[in-house]
N, C-alpha and C positions, 0 to 999 in steps of 0.2 A: 473540540475545536475552539480556538481562542481568537480574540480580536486584538491586534497590536495597537500600540499607542497612536499610530497614524491611521487606524481604521481598517487595515488589511485583515482579511479573514484567513485563518489557517492554523498550522501548516497543513498542506495537502501533500500527498506522496504519489510519485509515478515510478513504477518499476519498469525497467527496460534493459536491453543489451548495452554493454559499455560503449560500443561504437555509436549507437543511437543516442546515448546520453551525451556523448561529446558533441554530436551534431546539434542537439537541442541547446546545449549551453552556448554553442557558437552562433547558431542561427535563430534560436527561439523555437517554441512549440509550433507545430502545424497540424491542421486537421488531416485525417487519413484520406488517402485516395480511394480506399475500399470501405465498404459499409459493414459494421459489426452490429451486434444487438443493440448498441447505443448509437447507431448511425455513424457519421464520420467525425463526431466530436472527439475531443481529447479526454481520456479517462484518467482520473486521479482518485485518491481515497483519503479519508480522514484517518484510516487505519494503516499503520506501517506494515502490519502483517499481511494485508491484502496486496500492497505494492511489492513487498519482498518476494511474493510468489513469482512475480514476473521479472524480478531484478536480483536474483540470487547471486551474490558476489562470488561464491565458490564455483559458479558455472558461467562466469564471464558476464555477469549482469551488474547493475547498480540501481540505486534508488535516488531519484531527484526530489528535492523539497521545493515547493512553490507556495505562493500566497495569492489570494484573490484580491485584486485592487479595490479600494474603497468605492470607486466609481462604477464598479461592475453591477449590472442588472442581473440578479439571479433569483431563482424560485425554488420552492420545495416541491420536488417531483415535477411531472409534466402533465398537461392536459392534452389527451390524445386528440388530434385534429379529426374533423369529420371525414368520412370516406374509409376505404379499405386500404390499409398499409401493413407491411410487415413491421416488426418492432423497430428495426433500425431506421426505416423510412419515417416512422412516426416521430422519432426524436428529431430528425432533420427538419421535417415539416413544421414541428412545433417551434423550433428556433427561428425558422424562416418567417413564420407568421407572427410570432410574439415579440420579436426584437430583444429577447433575453440573451445575455452573454453566457450564462451557465445555469445548470440545474443540479440541485442536491437530491440524490435519489437513493433508495435502498438504505434508509436511515444513516446516510453519510458514508456507507461503504463504497459508494460510487458517486463521484462528481463528474458530470459531463460538461465540458467547456467547449462552447461553440466559437467563441471569439478568443483566439490565443493571446491577444494583446492585454487581456485582463489578468494574465498570470505573470506575477512580478516576483522579484527577489529569488529567482530560480538558482539553486545550487545543488551540487552533488554531495550526498552524505558520504563520509568515509565509512569504510567497513566497520570500524570501531563504533562510530556514532550509530550506525544502523543496528548493530547487534545490541548495543546498550538500550536503545529505544525499543527494540523488539522485546527484550526481557522486561523492560518497564511495562510494556503492554501486557505481557503475560501476567505480571503481578496485578495489574488493574483488572484484567478479565477473569482471573482466577483459574484454578486447575481443571475445571470442568469444561472449559471452552475448547472447541475443536478448531483445527486449522488444516490447511492443505499443503501439499508438497513439502519442500525443505523446512518450512516454518513448523510443520507438525513434528519433524525430527528434533528441532531445537526445543520445542515445548515439552516433548516427552522427556528429554534429558533434564530440562530445567525443573520439572516437577518430579524427578526421580522415578519415572515410569518406563524407562527405556527397556527394562528386562521383559516387560509384557507387551512391547510394541514390536511385532515381527518386521515392520518396515525398517526398523533401526537395527535389530539384533542380527538380521540376516546378512548384514554387511559390516563386519567387525572393524575394518579399516575406516569406513565412513564414520562409525560411532566414535572411534578414537579421535578422528580428525575434528569432528564437531565439538567434542569435549575440550580439545586443545584450543580451538578457536574461542570458545566461551571463557576458558580459563585465562587466556592471553588478553582478550579484548574487554571482557566484562569483569574479570577478577575472580571468577568462580563459575562453576557449571551447575550449581544448585540454588534454588530459592532458599532463603533463610527460613521460609515457612515449612520446608520439608523436614519431617521428623527423622530421628536416627533409624527408624524402621524403613525409611525410604518413601513414606506416604505423606502427602501434604497435611499439615496440621490445621 
């Protein structure tokens, strides 16, 4: 995560359905009406691969980029309030009692934002931007990092391991489509670190 010249923190990423993305861009982020494991706060991530799981472009999703305003009060993790609460309630009570706007948790894989007003410079990544950043993240994480959902398919192909990944090989049309997307939008479907044998060097 970086700090911009004007003090903003980010970028953070939020994966969602395209329709929801359009609403957020039009009306701004809002806390959820229902409680998840992080309460009713807005979930974002420093990792594009985490957000992409929830905003897979090929399945009608998108990824939004946002930054945390310099004025935001945020903390590393949360201090559980006294009393007995489930996990989601604990997050909400923490924010209500502490006055913090956001919390960075799970080593940055999840940011929980309580005050939507601190999310600024919100924009939608193009499919091309998202895939290029995703592949850059693969390069940074290395070939031994595991992912979920569609991101795992892209990573298998990027590292030349699709032949040993049953989730990819059982759907030949899907494999071909993902390769074509990488070729068209990233300029290649293999890391330059993959040896001619098909294994990462």
